[in-house]
C-alpha positions in Angstrom: 7.3 2.4 14.8 4.0 1.0 15.8 3.3 -2.1 17.9 0.3 -4.3 17.5 -1.0 -7.2 19.5 -2.8 -10.1 17.8 -4.5 -13.1 19.4 -3.9 -16.3 17.5 -5.2 -19.7 18.3 -2.6 -22.2 19.5 -2.6 -24.1 16.2 -2.2 -21.0 13.9 0.6 -19.8 16.2 2.4 -23.2 16.0 2.1 -23.1 12.2 3.4 -19.5 11.8 6.3 -20.2 14.2 7.2 -23.4 12.2 6.9 -21.6 8.8 9.3 -18.9 10.2 11.8 -21.5 11.4 11.7 -23.3 8.0 12.7 -20.0 6.4 15.3 -19.3 9.0 13.9 -16.0 10.1 12.5 -14.7 13.4 8.7 -14.9 13.9 8.6 -11.1 13.9 10.4 -10.9 10.6 8.2 -13.6 9.1 5.0 -11.8 10.2 6.3 -8.4 8.9 7.4 -9.8 5.5 4.1 -11.7 5.1 2.1 -8.6 5.9 4.1 -6.5 3.5 3.5 -9.1 0.7 -0.3 -9.1 1.4 -0.5 -5.3 1.4 1.4 -5.1 -1.9 -0.9 -7.8 -3.4 -4.0 -5.8 -2.4 -2.6 -2.5 -3.6 -2.0 -4.1 -7.1 -5.6 -5.3 -7.2 -7.0 -1.8 -6.6 -8.1 -0.1 -9.9 -6.4 3.1 -10.9 -9.6 5.2 -10.4 -9.9 3.9 -6.8 -6.2 4.7 -6.1 -6.8 8.3 -7.4 -9.8 8.6 -4.9 -7.5 7.4 -2.1 -4.9 10.0 -2.9 -7.4 12.9 -2.5 -8.4 11.8 1.0 
């Protein structure tokens, strides 16, 4: 498992923490789930020919 550190301004941190609380999840779980969703969205936007290039690397 990897660990990352990210600096957030106070306002964004407050908003992310509040969003996690509204969903009833931990800040960590909220961030992980949000990142997973973003990665899946981006991977669906990549054209098949670009995905094939990535597999060969």
